[in-house]
C-alpha positions as CSV (number, residue, x, y, z in Angstrom):
1,M,12.1,-3.8,-21.7
2,L,11.4,-2.4,-18.2
3,R,13.6,-3.4,-15.7
4,I,12.2,-3.4,-12.2
5,A,13.9,-3.7,-8.6
6,L,11.4,-5.1,-6.3
7,I,11.8,-4.3,-2.8
8,G,10.9,-7.1,-0.6
9,F,10.2,-10.7,-1.2
10,G,7.7,-11.4,1.3
11,A,3.5,-12.0,0.7
12,I,2.7,-9.3,-1.5
13,G,6.2,-9.4,-3.2
14,S,6.2,-12.8,-4.1
15,A,2.6,-12.9,-5.2
16,A,3.2,-10.1,-7.4
17,A,6.0,-11.7,-8.7
18,E,3.9,-14.9,-9.7
19,L,1.4,-12.4,-11.3
20,L,3.9,-10.6,-13.5
21,Q,5.2,-13.6,-15.0
22,N,5.1,-13.6,-18.6
23,T,4.4,-10.0,-19.0
24,N,5.8,-8.9,-22.2
25,G,7.8,-5.9,-21.8
26,L,9.2,-6.0,-18.4
27,E,11.4,-8.3,-16.0
28,I,12.1,-7.9,-12.2
29,S,16.1,-7.8,-12.5
30,A,16.5,-7.3,-8.8
31,V,15.3,-8.1,-5.6
32,V,16.3,-6.1,-2.7
33,M,16.5,-8.4,0.7
34,P,18.0,-7.5,4.0
35,G,20.9,-9.9,4.1
36,E,22.7,-11.4,1.4
37,S,21.1,-14.2,-0.6
38,A,22.7,-17.2,1.2
39,Q,21.3,-15.7,4.5
40,C,18.0,-16.4,2.7
41,P,15.8,-19.3,3.7
42,P,16.2,-22.1,0.7
43,D,12.3,-22.0,0.1
44,V,12.5,-18.5,-0.2
45,L,15.5,-18.5,-2.9
46,Q,13.7,-21.4,-4.7
47,R,10.6,-19.5,-5.3
48,L,12.5,-16.4,-6.3
49,H,14.3,-18.2,-8.8
50,A,11.4,-20.1,-10.0
51,L,9.0,-16.6,-10.6
52,A,12.1,-14.5,-11.4
53,P,15.1,-16.5,-12.6
54,R,16.8,-13.4,-14.0
55,A,16.9,-11.5,-10.7
56,Q,19.7,-11.0,-8.5
57,I,19.6,-10.4,-4.8
58,Y,20.8,-7.1,-3.6
59,E,20.8,-5.3,0.0
60,R,20.1,-1.8,-1.8
61,V,18.6,-0.9,-4.8
62,P,21.4,-1.1,-7.6
63,E,22.2,2.2,-8.9
64,A,22.2,1.3,-12.5
65,G,20.1,-0.8,-14.9
66,I,17.0,-0.2,-13.3
67,D,13.8,1.4,-14.8
68,L,11.3,1.4,-11.8
69,V,11.8,0.7,-8.1
70,V,8.5,-1.2,-6.7
71,E,8.6,-1.3,-2.8
72,A,6.5,-4.1,-1.2
73,A,8.5,-4.3,2.2
74,G,6.7,-2.3,4.6
75,H,7.3,1.4,6.1
76,Q,10.9,1.2,6.8
77,A,11.9,0.4,3.1
78,L,10.9,3.9,2.1
79,I,13.5,5.4,4.1
80,E,15.9,3.2,3.7
81,H,15.6,2.4,-0.1
82,V,12.7,4.7,-1.9
83,L,14.2,8.1,-0.8
84,P,17.6,7.3,-2.0
85,A,16.2,5.7,-5.6
86,L,14.1,8.9,-5.9
87,L,17.2,11.1,-5.3
88,R,19.3,9.3,-7.8
89,G,16.4,9.8,-10.4
90,Q,14.8,6.2,-10.2
91,S,11.1,6.2,-10.5
92,C,9.5,4.5,-7.6
93,M,6.0,2.8,-7.2
94,V,4.8,2.7,-3.3
95,A,2.5,-0.1,-1.6
96,S,3.0,0.8,2.1
97,I,1.2,4.0,1.9
98,G,0.4,4.2,5.4
99,A,4.1,5.6,5.9
100,L,3.2,8.9,4.4
101,S,1.2,9.5,7.5
102,H,4.5,9.9,9.6
103,P,5.3,13.4,10.2
104,G,7.5,15.0,7.5
105,L,7.7,11.7,5.1
106,A,5.7,12.8,2.4
107,E,7.4,15.8,2.0
108,Q,10.7,14.5,2.0
109,L,9.7,12.0,-0.5
110,Q,8.0,15.0,-2.8
111,Q,11.5,16.8,-2.4
112,A,13.6,14.0,-3.2
113,A,11.5,12.9,-6.6
114,E,11.8,16.8,-7.3
115,Q,15.5,17.0,-6.6
116,G,16.2,13.7,-8.6
117,G,14.1,14.3,-11.3
118,S,12.0,11.3,-10.5
119,K,8.6,10.5,-10.1
120,L,6.9,8.5,-7.1
121,E,3.8,6.7,-7.6
122,L,1.2,5.5,-4.7
123,I,-1.0,2.5,-5.8
124,A,-4.4,2.2,-4.6
125,G,-4.1,-0.6,-2.8
126,A,-7.0,-2.4,-1.0
127,I,-9.4,0.5,-1.8
128,G,-11.3,1.2,-5.0
129,A,-12.4,4.6,-6.4
130,I,-9.4,6.4,-5.7
131,D,-9.4,7.9,-9.2
132,A,-12.8,9.3,-8.4
133,L,-12.3,10.7,-5.5
134,A,-8.7,12.3,-7.1
135,A,-10.7,13.7,-9.5
136,A,-13.6,15.1,-7.4
137,R,-10.5,16.9,-5.6
138,I,-9.8,19.0,-8.5
139,G,-13.4,20.0,-8.6
140,G,-13.9,20.6,-5.2
141,L,-14.4,18.3,-2.3
142,D,-16.3,19.1,0.8
143,Q,-16.3,16.0,3.3
144,V,-14.6,12.3,3.3
145,L,-15.3,9.7,5.6
146,Y,-13.6,6.4,5.7
147,T,-14.7,3.7,7.6
148,G,-13.0,0.5,8.5
149,R,-14.9,-2.4,9.7
150,K,-13.3,-5.9,11.0
151,P,-14.0,-8.6,13.1
152,P,-12.9,-8.1,16.7
153,L,-10.1,-10.3,16.9
154,A,-8.7,-8.4,13.9
155,W,-8.1,-5.7,16.1
156,L,-5.9,-7.7,18.7
157,G,-2.7,-6.0,19.4
158,T,-4.1,-2.5,18.8
159,P,-5.3,0.2,21.1
160,A,-8.6,-1.4,20.9
161,E,-7.9,-4.0,23.6
162,Q,-7.5,-1.0,26.2
163,S,-11.1,0.1,25.6
164,C,-12.9,-3.4,25.4
165,D,-12.7,-7.4,25.5
166,L,-12.4,-7.7,22.1
167,N,-13.2,-11.9,22.7
168,A,-16.4,-11.0,24.5
169,L,-17.8,-8.3,22.1
170,A,-21.6,-8.7,21.1
171,Q,-22.2,-6.2,19.2
172,E,-20.8,-3.3,17.0
173,L,-18.0,-0.7,18.6
174,V,-16.4,2.2,17.2
175,I,-12.9,1.9,18.4
176,F,-11.7,5.2,16.7
177,S,-13.1,8.2,15.4
178,G,-10.7,11.1,14.4
179,T,-8.6,12.1,11.5
180,A,-6.5,9.9,8.7
181,R,-3.2,11.3,10.5
182,E,-4.4,10.5,14.0
183,A,-5.7,6.9,12.8
184,A,-2.6,6.3,11.2
185,T,-0.7,6.9,14.5
186,Q,-2.2,5.1,16.9
187,F,-3.3,1.9,14.1
188,P,-0.3,2.2,12.0
189,K,-0.8,-1.5,10.9
190,N,-3.9,-0.4,9.7
191,A,-2.9,2.9,8.1
192,N,-2.6,2.2,4.4
193,V,-6.2,2.7,3.0
194,A,-7.1,5.8,5.5
195,A,-3.9,7.3,4.4
196,T,-4.7,6.5,0.2
197,V,-8.4,8.0,0.8
198,A,-6.7,10.9,2.4
199,L,-3.8,11.5,0.0
200,A,-6.3,11.3,-2.6
201,G,-8.9,13.4,-1.2
202,L,-8.7,16.1,1.5
203,G,-5.4,15.5,3.1
204,L,-4.5,13.7,6.5
205,D,-5.7,16.5,8.7
206,S,-8.9,16.8,7.1
207,T,-10.2,13.3,6.0
208,L,-12.3,11.7,8.8
209,V,-11.7,8.1,9.8
210,R,-13.7,5.6,11.8
211,L,-12.7,2.2,12.9
212,V,-15.0,-0.6,13.6
213,A,-15.0,-3.7,15.7
214,D,-17.8,-5.7,14.3
215,P,-18.7,-9.6,15.8
216,A,-21.4,-9.9,12.8
217,V,-18.4,-9.6,10.0
218,Q,-16.2,-12.2,9.0
219,E,-14.2,-9.8,6.1
220,N,-12.5,-6.7,6.1
221,I,-14.8,-4.1,5.2
222,H,-13.7,-0.8,3.7
223,T,-16.3,2.1,3.0
224,V,-15.6,5.7,1.7
225,Q,-18.5,8.4,1.5
226,A,-17.6,11.5,-0.3
227,Q,-19.3,14.7,-1.0
228,G,-18.7,17.7,-2.8
229,A,-19.2,20.2,-6.3
230,F,-19.2,16.7,-8.2
231,G,-22.0,15.3,-6.2
232,Q,-21.4,12.3,-3.7
233,F,-20.4,9.0,-3.7
234,E,-20.2,5.8,-1.4
235,L,-18.2,2.9,-1.9
236,S,-18.0,-0.3,0.1
237,M,-15.6,-3.1,-0.5
238,R,-15.4,-6.3,1.2
239,N,-12.0,-7.8,0.3
240,T,-10.5,-11.1,0.5
241,P,-7.6,-11.5,2.7
242,L,-4.3,-12.6,0.9
243,T,-3.6,-16.5,1.8
244,A,0.0,-16.0,2.5
245,N,-0.4,-13.1,4.7
246,P,-4.5,-12.7,6.5
247,K,-3.6,-9.3,7.2
248,T,-3.2,-8.2,3.8
249,S,-5.7,-7.7,1.4
250,A,-5.4,-9.7,-2.1
251,Q,-6.6,-6.5,-4.0
252,T,-3.4,-5.0,-2.7
253,V,-1.5,-7.6,-4.9
254,Y,-3.8,-7.1,-7.8
255,S,-3.5,-3.2,-7.6
256,L,0.4,-3.1,-7.7
257,V,0.5,-5.7,-10.6
258,R,-2.0,-3.7,-12.5
259,A,0.0,-0.5,-12.0
260,I,3.0,-2.3,-13.1
261,R,1.5,-4.0,-16.3
262,N,0.0,-0.2,-17.1
263,R,3.9,0.7,-17.5
264,V,4.2,-2.0,-20.3
265,L,0.8,-2.2,-21.9
266,P,0.0,-0.6,-25.3
267,V,-3.8,0.6,-23.8
268,A,-3.8,1.4,-20.0
269,I,-7.0,2.3,-17.9
């Protein structure tokens, strides 16, 4: 039985728990929340007990009785929970990959995994073809471009507001062009896909990123173009937002669930 500690029980964590119900060979044994169970809203507790009846609530990842730590709580959780778990020898799976664009954090996590004899797994999340990109890197990648295209109002609360009137935008506008690391710094809430593409391919400082505000689209559109010794490919995905959190793609949840299930399935792909 694979015993899982789930960090976070928000939109992603609870949706993943629902899809993992009745999966043979695993159980959510612990849920890490900021605060004791008595401080959790009653509706959250009720949903938790319904989806993971054997789970206990903790403020920190238990040091024993856990086989896999799954992060679904945001960037700060990597520092507070994932780093210590890796050092203890507990393997971790991470959804908030954008956090690895912060200077030095990726190196800290790798060092912690090496020191603890554990493993850190980064899920593909909202973008596809990560396996093809990572394989192409082995043969030699020359260029990788990620383009993130969203409706104008999806960029509210970002530096895009300073460069244009998002409410009155009549045609598409490139609101950012630079490296994946620069994109993650300036647009941290939109960093996960760019960081995933970068870490699978040429790295944060060599992966090119374009962010576009486009009044002609209603969805979040992710496009990856890559070329190298393998040839070239272009992938475009139009992702449906997660009902509980429109800023998150439902594909992120499915990617996380697939990665967890692959730990216990007799045949994994």
